[in-house]
matplotlib code that plots the C-alpha trace (Angstrom):
import matplotlib.pyplot as plt

x = [1.5, 3.3, 0.3, 1.8, 5.0, 3.2, 0.4, -2.4, -3.6, -4.5, -1.1, 0.5, -2.1, -1.3, 2.4, 2.1, -0.1, 2.2, 5.3, 3.8, 2.3, 4.7, 1.9, -1.8, -4.7, -7.1, -10.1, -8.0, -6.4, -9.7, -11.3, -8.4, -8.9, -12.7, -12.3, -13.8, -12.0, -11.8, -9.2, -7.1, -7.1, -6.1, -3.2, -2.1, -2.1, -0.2, 2.4, 2.8, 3.1, 5.8, 7.8, 7.4, 5.1, 4.7, 1.8, 1.4, -1.8, -2.8, -6.0, -8.1, -6.5, -3.8, -1.4, 0.8, 4.2, 7.3, 9.3, 12.6, 14.4, 13.1, 16.2, 14.9, 13.0, 15.1, 15.0, 11.2, 10.7, 12.9, 10.9, 7.6, 8.8, 10.0, 6.6, 4.8, 6.7, 4.9, 1.4, -0.9, -0.6, -4.0, -2.9, 0.4, -1.5, -3.9, -1.0, 0.3, -2.9, -3.6, -3.7, -3.6, -2.9, -5.7, -6.2, -7.2, -10.9, -11.3, -7.7, -7.6, -6.3]
y = [6.5, 8.4, 10.5, 13.6, 13.1, 12.3, 14.8, 12.3, 9.0, 7.8, 8.6, 6.4, 3.7, 3.7, 3.6, 0.8, -1.3, -0.9, -1.6, -4.9, -6.0, -4.6, -3.0, -2.1, -0.3, 2.2, -0.1, -2.9, -0.5, 1.1, -2.3, -3.4, -0.4, -0.3, 3.2, 5.3, 5.1, 8.9, 9.8, 6.8, 7.9, 11.4, 10.1, 7.8, 10.7, 12.9, 10.3, 9.7, 13.4, 13.6, 10.8, 8.3, 6.0, 4.9, 3.2, 0.5, -0.3, -3.9, -4.1, -1.3, -1.3, 1.2, -0.7, 1.5, 0.5, 2.3, 4.2, 2.3, 5.6, 7.5, 8.7, 7.8, 4.6, 2.3, 4.8, 5.2, 1.5, 1.1, 3.8, 2.1, -1.3, 0.1, 1.8, -1.5, -3.0, -0.5, -1.3, -3.3, -7.1, -7.3, -4.8, -6.5, -9.8, -8.2, -7.3, -10.8, -12.6, -11.4, -14.1, -13.2, -16.4, -18.7, -22.0, -25.3, -26.1, -28.3, -27.9, -27.7, -24.6]
z = [13.5, 10.7, 9.6, 11.2, 9.3, 5.9, 6.5, 6.0, 7.5, 4.0, 2.6, 5.3, 4.5, 0.8, 1.4, 3.9, 1.6, -1.4, 0.8, 2.1, -1.2, -3.7, -5.7, -5.5, -7.1, -5.6, -5.0, -3.5, -1.0, -0.1, 0.4, 2.6, 4.9, 4.6, 3.3, 0.6, -2.7, -3.4, -0.7, -1.7, -5.4, -4.4, -2.4, -5.2, -7.6, -5.2, -4.6, -8.3, -9.1, -6.4, -8.1, -5.2, -7.0, -10.7, -12.3, -14.9, -16.8, -16.6, -18.7, -17.4, -13.9, -12.9, -10.6, -8.5, -7.2, -5.7, -8.3, -8.5, -9.4, -6.4, -4.5, -1.0, -1.8, 0.4, 3.3, 2.9, 2.9, 6.0, 7.8, 6.9, 8.0, 11.3, 11.8, 11.3, 14.2, 16.5, 15.1, 17.3, 16.9, 15.3, 12.6, 12.0, 11.5, 9.1, 6.8, 6.9, 6.3, 2.8, 0.2, -3.5, -5.3, -6.3, -4.5, -5.9, -5.2, -2.2, -1.0, 2.9, 4.5]

ax = plt.figure().add_subplot(projection="3d")
ax.plot(x, y, z, "-o")
ax.set_aspect("equal")
plt.show()
């Protein structure tokens, strides 16, 4: 939806993923969208060089998150949230169904 504005479908995907989850790394984002990792990495690097994202090393993994000092962070997040309202119901549900915390073995869903 915003790929014309951002210039790339993958850039919108990266920003949406990080907005919903707070942080993410290249492989995780690529797997979520069933995409190749290379274009995702390129977008993460471009967004970081532009000051929109920052990264933090956790072990050998580079976690990316929004730069808290980015001047338009709140406006960008509001725009991304508004765009998600116009996604198909299946796509909206896909963002909400992600589970990251571990579950106790045998615990019912």
